[in-house]
Each structure stands twice: as C-alpha cells, then as structure tokens.
C-alpha positions, 0 to 999 in steps of 0.5 A: 500500500502506498504511504500517504502523509495523512497524519499532518501536524494540524491533527490532535494527537489521538486523531493523528494516531488513528489516521497514521495507523489506519493508513500505515503501510504495515498490514498488521498495524492497519488490521489492529487499528481497524479491529479497534475502530470496529469495536468503537463503531459497534458500541456507538451503533448499539447505543444509537439503536437502543436509543431509537428502539422505542420508535423502531420496535427492533429488539433482541437479535435483530437489533444486534445484527443491525448494529454489526451491519452498521459498524462493518459498513461504517468501518468500510466507509471510514477507511475508504474516505480516510484521505478526506479527513482534514481534522476539523473535528476529532477523528472519532467524532468524524467516524461517529457520523458514518455509523449514525448514518449507517444506523439510519439507513439500515433501520429504514430498509429493515422496516420496509422489509417487514411489511406486516409492521406497517399499519393500514393507512386508513385505519383511523380507529387506532388514532385515539390510542396514538393521540392518548385520548381517554376511552371514557370520553369516546363520544367527544374524541370520536367527533374530534377524530372525524373532524381531524380526518376531515382536516387531513383531507381538506387543509393539508397538501398531498405531501403533508397528508402523506407524512402525517398519515405515515407518522401519526396514523400508521406510526412509521418510524422516521428512519423508514420514511427517510429511506423510502422518500430519499430525504432527511429527518429534519425535512420530515419533522418540518412537514409533520410539524407544519401539518400539525399546525394546520390541523390544530388551526382547523380544529380550533376553528371548528370548535373542537379545541379551545386554542390553548392545548394541542391534540395533534 
C-alpha cells in the first residue's frame, strides 16, 4: 500500500494516531487499528439503536445484527474516505457520523422489509390510542377524530397528508420514511410539524379545541 502523509501536524494527537495507523503501510498495524475502530463503531451503533428502539420496535437479535451491519459498513466507509479527513473535528467524532448514518439507513430498509409492521393507512380507529385520548370520553374524541380526518383531507397538501398519515396514523418510524422518500429527518419533522399546525388551526376553528392545548 502506498504511504500517504495523512497524519499532518494540524491533527490532535489521538486523531493523528488513528489516521497514521489506519493508513500505515504495515498490514498488521492497519488490521489492529481497524479491529479497534470496529469495536468503537459497534458500541456507538448499539447505543444509537437502543436509543431509537422505542420508535423502531427492533429488539433482541435483530437489533444486534443491525448494529454489526452498521459498524462493518461504517468501518468500510471510514477507511475508504480516510484521505478526506482534514481534522476539523476529532477523528472519532468524524467516524461517529458514518455509523449514525449507517444506523439510519439500515433501520429504514429493515422496516420496509417487514411489511406486516406497517399499519393500514386508513385505519383511523387506532388514532385515539396514538393521540392518548381517554376511552371514557369516546363520544367527544370520536367527533374530534372525524373532524381531524376531515382536516387531513381538506387543509393539508398531498405531501403533508402523506407524512402525517405515515407518522401519526400508521406510526412509521422516521428512519423508514427517510429511506423510502430519499430525504432527511429534519425535512420530515418540518412537514409533520407544519401539518400539525394546520390541523390544530382547523380544529380550533371548528370548535373542537379551545386554542390553548394541542391534540395533534
């Protein structure tokens, strides 16, 4: 392997050590560094997956398998892009971004490989549970849900309607939508937030909300 001057004087000592080891001409040195980095990336992947497990419903062996996949692919990406590292952050912070991206991508693809996890987009009977409505007040919340469904049809754009139904009605994880729609989490957050604001205004105007406490 051709030697490269990757560990420049502008890098902090720890980052320089990582880059030098991963780009070193010695096969043993590179393999040792890759093994250590894989362990670090695996810990990050497991932590990130556990953090998102409530939303994604991935647990047990499946979660650990996704963690190993994310860590392996992140390691490959880091080693391929090693020459792009310029030291604007610590090396481990730079590598962390790769594994988080891999976790998001793999969660998204994993969700769509399990179609049984997707609820019927028109199954509005599940919506009261998702909104935390009191079963003892069924007459009130049935009227509210009917008004909300009308608002979804009438006041939202097509894109806002798709996002709101996916996230709120179907409970599709954000990472799954990111993978399916080729977008990012912030864009989906904004779309759903805009939809919620429109729907709340619609419910307030119809006398279903008092304008002080939101439901959607």
